[in-house]
C-alpha positions as CSV (number, residue, x, y, z in Angstrom):
1,X,21.8,12.6,-3.6
2,X,18.9,14.9,-2.8
3,X,17.4,14.6,0.6
4,X,13.8,13.8,0.7
5,X,11.6,16.2,2.6
6,X,8.0,15.1,2.8
7,X,5.4,17.8,3.5
8,X,3.3,17.3,6.6
9,X,-0.4,17.0,6.2
10,X,-2.2,20.3,6.6
11,X,-4.7,20.6,9.4
12,X,-8.3,20.9,8.4
13,X,-9.7,24.5,8.5
14,X,-12.1,25.5,11.3
15,X,-15.0,25.3,8.9
16,X,-14.1,21.8,7.7
17,X,-13.6,20.6,11.2
18,X,-16.9,22.0,12.3
19,X,-18.5,20.3,9.4
20,X,-16.9,17.0,10.3
21,X,-18.1,17.3,13.9
22,X,-21.6,18.2,12.6
23,X,-21.6,15.1,10.4
24,X,-20.6,12.9,13.4
25,X,-23.5,14.3,15.4
26,X,-26.0,13.5,12.6
27,X,-28.4,10.7,13.4
28,X,-27.8,9.0,10.1
29,X,-24.0,9.4,10.1
30,X,-21.8,6.3,10.3
31,X,-19.8,8.3,12.8
32,X,-22.6,9.2,15.2
33,X,-20.9,7.5,18.1
34,X,-17.5,8.9,17.3
35,X,-15.7,10.2,20.3
36,X,-17.6,8.2,22.9
37,X,-15.2,7.6,25.8
38,X,-17.2,4.6,27.1
39,X,-16.9,2.8,23.8
40,X,-13.2,3.5,23.6
41,X,-12.7,2.2,27.1
42,X,-14.6,-1.0,26.3
43,X,-12.5,-1.5,23.1
44,X,-9.2,-1.0,24.9
45,X,-10.2,-3.6,27.4
46,X,-9.9,-6.2,24.6
47,X,-6.2,-5.5,24.3
48,X,-4.2,-8.5,25.4
49,X,-0.9,-8.1,27.3
50,X,2.1,-7.9,25.0
51,X,4.6,-10.8,24.9
52,X,6.9,-10.9,27.8
53,X,9.9,-11.9,25.6
54,X,11.1,-10.9,22.1
55,X,12.9,-13.0,19.6
56,X,15.7,-10.4,19.2
57,X,15.5,-10.8,15.4
58,X,16.4,-8.4,12.6
59,X,14.8,-9.3,9.2
60,X,16.9,-7.7,6.5
61,X,15.8,-6.9,2.9
62,X,19.0,-7.6,0.9
63,X,20.1,-6.7,-2.6
64,X,23.4,-6.5,-4.3
65,X,25.2,-9.2,-6.3
66,X,23.4,-11.9,-4.4
67,X,20.0,-10.7,-5.8
68,X,16.9,-9.7,-3.9
69,X,16.6,-11.7,-0.7
70,X,15.3,-11.8,2.8
71,X,17.5,-12.8,5.8
72,X,16.8,-13.3,9.4
73,X,19.6,-12.3,11.8
74,X,19.8,-13.5,15.4
75,X,20.9,-10.5,17.4
76,X,21.7,-12.4,20.6
77,X,23.7,-15.0,18.8
78,X,25.1,-12.6,16.1
79,X,24.4,-15.0,13.3
80,X,22.3,-15.4,10.2
81,X,19.4,-17.8,10.8
82,X,18.2,-18.1,7.2
83,X,18.2,-16.5,3.8
84,X,15.5,-16.8,1.2
85,X,15.0,-15.3,-2.3
86,X,12.4,-12.6,-2.1
87,X,11.3,-9.7,-4.3
88,X,10.1,-7.4,-1.5
89,X,8.2,-4.3,-2.7
90,X,6.7,-3.0,0.6
91,X,7.9,-2.8,4.2
92,X,8.3,-6.0,6.2
93,X,5.9,-6.5,9.1
94,X,6.4,-9.1,11.9
95,X,3.6,-10.7,13.8
96,X,3.6,-13.8,15.9
97,X,5.6,-16.4,14.0
98,X,5.1,-15.0,10.6
99,X,6.4,-12.1,8.6
100,X,4.5,-10.2,5.9
101,X,5.6,-8.1,2.9
102,X,4.4,-7.0,-0.5
103,X,5.7,-8.5,-3.7
104,X,5.0,-8.4,-7.4
105,X,2.0,-10.5,-8.4
106,X,2.8,-13.9,-9.6
107,X,0.2,-13.8,-12.3
108,X,-1.8,-11.1,-14.1
109,X,-4.4,-8.9,-12.4
110,X,-4.0,-6.9,-9.2
111,X,-1.3,-4.5,-8.3
112,X,0.5,-6.3,-5.5
113,X,0.6,-9.6,-3.8
114,X,0.8,-9.9,0.0
115,X,3.2,-12.6,1.0
116,X,3.3,-14.4,4.4
117,X,6.4,-16.3,5.4
118,X,7.3,-18.5,8.3
119,X,9.5,-16.5,10.6
120,X,11.5,-19.6,11.6
121,X,12.8,-20.4,8.2
122,X,11.6,-17.7,5.7
123,X,9.5,-20.2,3.7
124,X,6.4,-18.8,1.9
125,X,3.2,-19.8,3.7
126,X,0.8,-18.2,1.4
127,X,0.3,-15.3,-1.1
128,X,-2.8,-13.2,-1.4
129,X,-3.1,-11.4,-4.7
130,X,-5.5,-8.5,-5.0
131,X,-8.3,-8.7,-7.5
132,X,-8.6,-6.2,-10.4
133,X,-10.0,-3.0,-9.1
134,X,-8.6,-3.5,-5.6
135,X,-5.8,-1.4,-4.1
136,X,-3.9,-2.2,-1.0
137,X,-3.8,0.7,1.6
138,X,-1.7,-1.2,4.1
139,X,-1.4,-4.2,6.3
140,X,-0.3,-5.3,9.8
141,X,-0.2,-8.5,11.7
142,X,-0.5,-9.9,15.2
143,X,0.0,-13.4,16.6
144,X,-3.1,-14.9,14.9
145,X,-3.9,-12.9,11.8
146,X,-2.7,-10.6,9.0
147,X,-5.0,-7.6,8.5
148,X,-5.2,-5.8,5.1
149,X,-7.1,-2.6,4.3
150,X,-8.3,-2.9,0.7
151,X,-9.9,-0.1,-1.3
152,X,-12.3,-0.7,-4.2
153,X,-13.7,1.6,-6.9
154,X,-12.5,5.0,-7.8
155,X,-9.7,5.8,-10.1
156,X,-6.1,6.9,-9.7
157,X,-6.0,10.2,-7.9
158,X,-9.6,9.9,-6.7
159,X,-11.1,8.7,-3.5
160,X,-12.0,5.0,-3.5
161,X,-15.8,4.3,-3.4
162,X,-15.3,1.6,-0.7
163,X,-12.9,0.0,1.7
164,X,-12.7,-2.9,4.0
165,X,-10.5,-4.6,6.6
166,X,-9.8,-8.2,5.7
167,X,-8.4,-10.6,8.3
168,X,-6.5,-13.6,7.0
169,X,-5.3,-16.5,9.1
170,X,-1.6,-15.9,9.8
171,X,-0.6,-19.5,8.9
172,X,-3.1,-20.6,6.3
173,X,-4.0,-17.3,4.6
174,X,-7.8,-18.1,4.7
175,X,-10.2,-15.2,5.2
176,X,-11.3,-15.1,8.9
177,X,-13.6,-12.1,8.5
178,X,-14.2,-9.0,6.4
179,X,-15.3,-5.7,7.9
180,X,-16.6,-2.9,5.5
181,X,-15.4,0.6,6.5
182,X,-17.7,3.6,6.5
183,X,-15.6,5.4,3.8
184,X,-13.3,4.6,0.9
185,X,-10.9,7.1,2.2
186,X,-9.2,4.7,4.6
187,X,-5.6,4.2,5.7
188,X,-3.5,1.2,6.6
189,X,-4.2,-0.6,10.0
190,X,-2.3,-1.1,13.2
191,X,-2.8,-4.4,15.1
192,X,-2.2,-5.7,18.5
193,X,-3.7,-8.9,19.8
194,X,-7.3,-8.1,20.6
195,X,-7.7,-4.8,18.7
196,X,-7.3,-3.3,15.2
197,X,-7.2,0.5,14.6
198,X,-7.9,2.0,11.2
199,X,-7.8,5.7,10.3
200,X,-10.7,6.9,8.2
201,X,-11.5,10.3,6.6
202,X,-8.5,11.9,8.2
203,X,-10.4,12.6,11.5
204,X,-11.6,9.2,12.7
205,X,-10.0,6.0,14.0
206,X,-12.2,2.9,13.8
207,X,-11.5,0.3,16.5
208,X,-12.3,-3.3,15.5
209,X,-12.3,-6.5,17.5
210,X,-9.5,-8.6,16.1
211,X,-11.3,-11.9,16.8
212,X,-14.7,-11.2,15.3
213,X,-14.3,-8.2,13.0
214,X,-17.0,-6.2,14.8
215,X,-16.7,-2.5,15.3
216,X,-16.1,-1.5,18.9
217,X,-15.6,2.2,18.9
218,X,-14.8,5.3,16.9
219,X,-12.3,8.0,17.8
220,X,-12.8,11.6,16.7
221,X,-9.6,13.7,16.4
222,X,-10.8,17.3,17.0
223,X,-7.4,19.1,17.1
224,X,-5.4,17.7,14.2
225,X,-5.7,15.1,11.4
226,X,-5.3,11.5,12.3
227,X,-3.0,10.2,9.6
228,X,-1.4,7.3,11.4
229,X,-2.2,4.6,14.0
230,X,0.5,2.6,15.7
231,X,0.5,-0.3,18.1
232,X,3.3,-0.6,20.8
233,X,3.6,-2.7,23.9
234,X,2.7,0.3,26.0
235,X,-0.5,1.1,24.1
236,X,-2.2,2.2,20.9
237,X,-1.4,5.6,19.4
238,X,-2.7,7.9,16.6
239,X,-1.9,11.4,15.4
240,X,-0.1,13.3,12.7
241,X,1.8,16.4,13.9
242,X,2.0,14.9,17.4
243,X,1.1,11.7,19.2
244,X,-2.1,10.8,21.0
245,X,-2.2,7.9,23.5
246,X,-5.4,6.1,22.7
247,X,-7.5,6.3,25.8
248,X,-11.0,7.3,26.9
249,X,-9.7,10.9,27.5
250,X,-8.5,11.1,23.9
251,X,-11.6,9.6,22.4
252,X,-12.2,13.1,21.1
253,X,-8.6,13.9,20.5
254,X,-7.6,17.3,21.8
255,X,-4.1,18.5,22.1
256,X,-5.0,19.8,25.6
257,X,-5.3,16.3,27.0
258,X,-2.5,14.8,29.1
259,X,-2.4,11.9,26.6
260,X,-1.1,14.2,23.8
261,X,2.6,14.5,23.1
262,X,4.6,16.7,20.9
263,X,8.4,16.9,21.3
264,X,10.5,20.1,21.4
265,X,12.7,20.0,18.4
266,X,15.2,22.3,16.7
267,X,14.2,23.7,13.3
268,X,16.2,21.3,11.1
269,X,14.1,18.3,12.3
270,X,11.2,17.2,10.2
271,X,8.5,16.3,12.7
272,X,7.7,12.9,11.2
273,X,6.4,10.7,14.0
274,X,5.0,7.8,11.9
275,X,4.1,6.9,8.3
276,X,1.0,8.4,6.7
277,X,-1.3,5.5,6.4
278,X,-3.4,7.2,3.7
279,X,-0.4,7.1,1.3
280,X,0.3,3.5,0.1
281,X,3.6,4.6,-1.3
282,X,4.9,5.1,2.2
283,X,4.6,1.3,2.8
284,X,7.7,1.0,0.6
285,X,11.3,1.4,2.0
286,X,12.4,4.9,1.1
287,X,14.1,8.0,2.5
288,X,11.3,8.2,5.1
289,X,12.9,5.2,6.9
290,X,16.1,7.2,7.1
291,X,14.7,10.4,8.4
292,X,12.2,10.3,11.2
293,X,11.6,10.5,14.9
294,X,12.1,7.5,17.2
295,X,10.0,7.6,20.3
296,X,8.6,5.4,23.1
297,X,6.1,6.4,25.7
298,X,5.6,5.9,29.5
299,X,2.0,5.6,30.4
300,X,0.2,6.3,33.7
301,X,-3.5,5.9,33.2
302,X,-4.6,8.4,30.7
303,X,-1.4,10.4,31.1
304,X,1.6,9.9,28.8
305,X,5.1,11.3,28.5
306,X,8.0,10.4,26.2
307,X,10.1,7.7,27.8
308,X,13.1,9.1,29.6
309,X,11.8,12.5,28.5
310,X,13.6,12.2,25.2
311,X,13.1,11.6,21.6
312,X,15.7,10.4,19.1
313,X,16.0,11.8,15.6
314,X,17.3,9.5,12.9
315,X,18.6,11.7,10.1
316,X,20.2,9.4,7.5
317,X,23.6,8.6,9.1
318,X,23.2,10.8,12.2
319,X,21.3,10.2,15.4
320,X,20.4,13.0,17.9
321,X,18.7,12.6,21.2
322,X,16.7,15.6,22.4
323,X,15.0,16.5,25.7
324,X,11.4,16.1,24.7
325,X,10.3,19.3,26.5
326,X,13.1,21.8,25.9
327,X,14.6,20.4,22.7
328,X,18.1,20.5,24.3
329,X,20.6,18.1,22.7
330,X,21.5,15.2,25.0
331,X,23.7,13.2,22.7
332,X,24.7,12.8,19.1
333,X,26.2,10.0,17.0
334,X,27.6,10.1,13.5
335,X,27.9,6.9,11.4
336,X,29.9,6.3,8.2
337,X,27.0,5.1,6.1
338,X,23.2,5.7,6.0
339,X,21.1,3.8,8.5
340,X,18.4,2.4,6.2
341,X,16.0,1.4,9.0
342,X,15.9,2.0,12.8
343,X,13.7,1.3,15.8
344,X,13.5,2.2,19.5
345,X,13.4,-1.1,21.4
346,X,12.6,0.7,24.7
347,X,16.2,0.2,25.9
348,X,18.2,0.8,22.8
349,X,18.2,2.5,19.4
350,X,18.7,-0.3,16.9
351,X,19.5,0.2,13.3
352,X,20.8,-1.5,10.1
353,X,23.1,0.3,7.7
354,X,23.2,0.1,4.0
355,X,26.5,-1.7,4.1
356,X,25.3,-4.6,6.3
357,X,26.1,-3.3,9.8
358,X,23.6,-3.8,12.7
359,X,24.2,-1.4,15.6
360,X,22.5,-0.8,19.0
361,X,23.0,2.5,20.9
362,X,21.9,3.1,24.5
363,X,18.9,5.3,24.1
364,X,19.7,7.4,27.2
365,X,23.4,8.1,26.4
366,X,24.1,7.2,22.8
367,X,26.8,4.7,23.9
368,X,27.4,1.9,21.4
369,X,26.1,-1.4,23.0
370,X,26.2,-3.8,20.1
371,X,27.6,-4.1,16.6
372,X,27.4,-6.9,14.1
373,X,28.5,-7.1,10.4
374,X,27.2,-8.8,7.3
375,X,30.2,-8.3,4.9
376,X,29.5,-7.7,1.3
377,X,25.8,-7.2,1.7
378,X,23.6,-4.3,0.5
379,X,20.7,-3.7,2.9
380,X,17.6,-2.0,1.5
381,X,15.5,-2.1,4.7
382,X,14.9,-3.9,7.9
383,X,12.3,-4.9,10.4
384,X,13.0,-5.8,14.0
385,X,11.4,-8.1,16.7
386,X,13.6,-6.9,19.5
387,X,11.5,-5.3,22.2
388,X,13.7,-4.5,25.2
389,X,16.8,-5.6,23.4
390,X,20.2,-4.7,24.9
391,X,23.3,-6.9,24.8
392,X,23.5,-9.5,27.6
393,X,27.2,-10.1,27.4
394,X,27.9,-6.7,28.9
395,X,25.3,-5.1,31.1
396,X,24.6,-1.6,30.0
397,X,24.9,-0.1,33.5
398,X,28.4,-1.7,33.9
399,X,29.8,-1.2,30.4
400,X,32.3,1.7,30.3
401,X,31.0,2.7,26.9
402,X,27.5,2.9,28.2
403,X,28.2,5.8,30.6
404,X,26.8,9.2,30.0
405,X,28.6,10.9,27.1
406,X,31.3,13.3,28.2
407,X,31.5,16.9,26.8
408,X,34.6,16.0,24.9
409,X,32.9,13.0,23.2
410,X,30.0,15.2,22.2
411,X,32.4,17.9,20.9
412,X,34.2,15.3,18.8
413,X,30.9,14.0,17.3
414,X,29.7,17.5,16.4
415,X,33.0,18.2,14.8
416,X,32.8,15.0,12.8
417,X,29.3,16.0,11.6
418,X,30.5,19.4,10.5
419,X,33.6,18.0,8.8
420,X,31.6,15.3,6.9
421,X,32.2,15.8,3.2
422,X,28.7,14.5,2.3
423,X,26.9,17.5,0.8
424,X,23.4,16.3,1.5
425,X,23.2,17.7,5.1
426,X,23.8,21.5,5.2
427,X,21.0,22.0,7.7
428,X,22.4,19.3,10.0
429,X,25.9,20.8,9.8
430,X,24.6,24.3,10.7
431,X,22.8,22.8,13.7
432,X,26.0,21.0,14.7
433,X,27.9,24.3,14.5
434,X,25.3,26.0,16.8
435,X,25.5,23.1,19.3
436,X,29.3,23.1,19.2
437,X,29.2,26.8,20.2
438,X,27.0,25.9,23.2
439,X,29.5,23.4,24.7
440,X,31.5,24.6,27.7
441,X,35.3,24.9,27.9
442,X,38.1,26.1,25.7
443,X,38.1,23.1,23.4
444,X,34.9,24.0,21.5
445,X,36.4,27.5,20.8
446,X,39.6,25.8,19.4
447,X,37.5,23.5,17.2
448,X,35.4,26.4,15.9
449,X,38.6,28.3,15.0
450,X,39.9,25.2,13.3
451,X,36.7,24.8,11.3
452,X,36.7,28.5,10.4
453,X,40.2,28.2,9.0
454,X,39.4,25.4,6.6
455,X,39.3,26.0,2.9
456,X,36.0,25.4,1.0
457,X,33.8,26.1,4.0
458,X,30.4,27.3,2.5
459,X,29.7,31.0,3.2
460,X,26.6,30.2,5.3
461,X,28.7,27.8,7.4
462,X,31.4,30.4,7.9
463,X,28.8,32.9,9.0
464,X,27.3,30.3,11.4
465,X,30.8,29.6,12.9
466,X,31.4,33.3,13.4
467,X,28.0,33.7,15.1
468,X,28.7,30.7,17.4
469,X,32.1,32.1,18.4
470,X,30.5,35.5,19.2
471,X,27.6,33.9,21.1
472,X,30.1,32.0,23.3
473,X,31.5,35.2,24.9
474,X,34.4,33.0,26.0
475,X,36.8,35.4,27.7
476,X,39.0,32.4,28.8
477,X,39.8,31.8,25.2
478,X,40.7,35.3,24.2
479,X,44.2,34.2,23.6
480,X,43.0,31.8,20.9
481,X,41.2,34.6,19.1
482,X,44.4,36.6,19.3
483,X,46.4,33.7,17.9
484,X,44.0,33.4,15.0
485,X,44.2,37.1,14.2
486,X,48.0,37.0,14.1
487,X,47.9,34.8,11.1
488,X,48.5,36.4,7.7
489,X,48.1,35.3,4.2
490,X,51.1,33.6,2.6
491,X,50.5,32.8,-1.0
492,X,53.8,31.0,-1.4
493,X,52.8,28.5,1.3
494,X,49.2,28.5,0.3
495,X,48.2,30.0,3.7
496,X,45.0,32.1,3.5
497,X,44.4,35.0,5.7
498,X,42.1,34.6,8.8
499,X,38.4,35.4,8.6
500,X,39.0,38.8,10.3
501,X,35.4,39.9,10.1
502,X,34.0,37.0,12.1
503,X,37.0,37.0,14.5
504,X,36.5,40.7,15.2
505,X,32.8,40.1,16.0
506,X,33.8,37.4,18.5
507,X,36.3,39.7,20.2
508,X,33.7,42.5,20.4
509,X,31.2,40.2,22.0
510,X,33.7,39.7,24.9
511,X,33.4,43.4,26.0
512,X,36.2,44.5,28.3
513,X,37.4,40.9,28.4
514,X,38.5,41.2,24.8
515,X,40.8,44.2,25.3
516,X,43.8,41.9,25.4
517,X,43.2,41.2,21.8
518,X,43.5,44.9,20.7
519,X,47.1,44.6,19.4
520,X,46.1,41.9,17.0
521,X,43.0,43.8,15.9
522,X,45.1,46.9,15.3
523,X,47.6,44.9,13.3
524,X,44.8,43.7,11.0
525,X,43.4,47.2,10.7
526,X,46.7,48.4,9.4
527,X,46.9,45.7,6.8
528,X,46.2,47.3,3.4
529,X,44.5,44.1,2.2
530,X,41.9,44.2,5.0
531,X,38.6,44.8,3.3
532,X,36.3,47.6,4.4
533,X,33.7,45.2,5.9
534,X,36.3,43.5,8.1
535,X,37.7,47.0,9.0
536,X,34.3,48.0,10.2
537,X,34.0,44.9,12.5
538,X,37.6,45.5,13.8
539,X,36.8,49.1,14.8
540,X,33.5,48.2,16.4
541,X,35.3,45.5,18.4
542,X,37.9,48.0,19.6
543,X,35.2,50.4,20.7
544,X,33.2,47.6,22.4
545,X,36.3,46.4,24.4
546,X,37.3,50.0,25.4
547,X,40.7,49.7,23.7
548,X,41.9,53.3,24.0
549,X,45.4,52.1,23.1
550,X,44.1,51.7,19.6
551,X,43.4,55.5,19.2
552,X,46.6,56.2,17.2
553,X,45.7,53.5,14.6
554,X,42.2,54.9,14.4
555,X,43.5,58.4,13.7
556,X,45.8,57.0,11.0
557,X,43.0,55.1,9.3
558,X,40.7,58.1,9.2
559,X,43.4,60.4,8.0
560,X,44.5,58.0,5.3
561,X,41.1,56.9,3.9
562,X,38.7,59.8,4.6
563,X,38.8,61.0,1.0
564,X,39.5,57.6,-0.6
565,X,37.0,57.1,-3.5
566,X,36.7,53.4,-2.5
567,X,34.7,54.5,0.5
568,X,32.3,56.9,-1.4
569,X,29.7,54.2,-2.1
570,X,29.9,52.7,1.5
571,X,31.6,54.8,4.1
572,X,30.5,52.5,7.0
573,X,34.1,51.7,8.0
574,X,35.0,55.4,8.2
575,X,31.9,56.2,10.2
576,X,32.7,53.4,12.6
577,X,36.2,54.9,13.1
578,X,34.7,58.3,13.8
579,X,32.3,56.8,16.3
580,X,35.2,54.9,18.0
581,X,37.3,58.1,18.2
582,X,34.4,60.0,19.8
583,X,34.1,57.2,22.4
584,X,37.8,56.4,23.1
585,X,39.7,59.6,22.2
586,X,40.2,62.9,23.9
587,X,40.0,66.6,23.0
588,X,42.7,66.3,20.3
589,X,40.7,63.6,18.6
590,X,37.6,65.7,18.6
591,X,39.6,68.5,16.9
592,X,40.7,66.0,14.3
593,X,37.1,65.0,13.7
594,X,36.1,68.6,13.4
595,X,38.8,69.2,10.8
596,X,37.7,66.1,8.8
597,X,34.1,67.3,8.9
598,X,35.0,70.7,7.5
599,X,37.6,69.6,5.0
600,X,35.9,69.6,1.5
601,X,37.7,66.5,0.2
602,X,36.3,64.3,2.9
603,X,33.7,61.8,1.6
604,X,30.3,63.5,1.7
605,X,28.5,60.9,3.7
606,X,31.3,61.0,6.4
607,X,31.1,64.8,6.5
608,X,27.4,64.7,7.1
609,X,27.6,62.1,9.8
610,X,30.4,63.9,11.6
611,X,28.5,67.2,11.5
612,X,25.6,65.6,13.2
613,X,27.6,63.5,15.7
614,X,29.8,66.4,16.7
615,X,26.7,68.6,17.3
616,X,25.0,66.0,19.4
617,X,28.1,65.4,21.5
618,X,29.3,69.0,21.9
619,X,30.5,69.8,25.4
620,X,28.0,71.8,27.5
621,X,28.9,75.5,27.6
622,X,29.3,77.1,31.1
623,X,28.0,80.6,31.8
624,X,30.2,83.5,33.1
625,X,28.6,83.1,36.5
626,X,29.9,79.5,36.7
């Protein structure tokens, strides 16, 4: 299976952005009040407090032998509440006592039907089928209404000529109001009781009164495109490459404002904070639901920070928590199967797997707090009404498994990720190797050596393990490096030789602390099957550790191979030996090098190098007066 990597939207160029701002300032522009902080403050005053309790529900989109279905699962009671046949084509949204999803139209005309169901039993309340020529950009719901953004006109691949927000009564499906938008290039909405937010023309967010449908304010994003809007209990948000807390100070969205957030992340993470509301295909369950950033925010006036100063990356069947500022790994979890949907409840990371497991992890530590199973089910997607969810049977603070992860637990998780036979995650495995190399103690060195010795390890992974070993500079584990170098190939037993090149690099990185490994390095240098590239690293390691006891072996190597045709094309190993003898040897070794430099059978490149090196390091002559 190929991993899906969705390109991020490009920022508008300076000229385009200047043009947008100029249009917004025009007297006849529909955006002439865009960025007005007073308007935004008045609009935000309409927001009603979020519910104080959540239902602790997971709504699962099921497939498999039972056919397409929806099921509601009570997390607190660990039981299925109801199951209903349902052909779900777009993501499930929960609002008040209804759930909403897309479905194939019941009759001809239109491209999708929006279906509302009673959250208590899953029964269909109503269906709204789009008319011919209409396209659904997206939808959301609150306790009273379902809100659809519908585009009209235009053709496939072209911008619609018009768009509107349509509010439907959540229980009856009747139209409460319809608000035309200033452009056909509109995205899906975000709703919270009192306020609707809709992105328009990539730079604007239109704020609408949810009760009347009247426009209240317009936000102008001046630093990056506004491709998503999101409603959370702690506030309304918008952004693309980062996250803006919607506030008067971000009415003209600048990344310099204290309400703007962008997490520090390692390179393997795709910075996907929320779905692109301009792309209707992203309303479907897909790989995007399995590979994104989970985040919540702590708000203090216009200031915002990521809650607990962390963000959690859901990468298919792996979860990583990172310090939001430094990008440092806090914890990691590996799961046997893909997690098809996940959410941050504010207290836990809650997810559903493809095989019917529902799991909650402590968001601060990664400890498993909850697990439930739906045997025999195939889960395509999930939606959660579980704000603040954490198990009540065992308080997280008291549960032994909820304690901060130990170094050994993190090491074991990283090793499990590296050893996973799933070939879809090479970048994640390389990251895990780097992180394993950063962990303290002897055990990570042991694990890296074990991984290095495994057959079938991809070359890039082998290189990364070698780099991690060298970067550790773990003098306390020099004996482990020596033990690994003592191994030799035994074809009768199927024993392959050690990766000498990488081990030698790790020894060389220890400096003087690696001198105790010189006997093993010398042993490998004397092996006839040691390739030149490994011999080069061995010799460099001997020089770096100051292993003058290796001088006899260096002399033998130079004498034996100085005229070997195998080194004509690449005499790097011979040159490394010469440099080591100059550093570690005495006057007798200098005489040997002088002989090798003048002997006509010596490889030409080695002769040239020695002539230059001997001249540059010639002992200073003393005058007769001295």
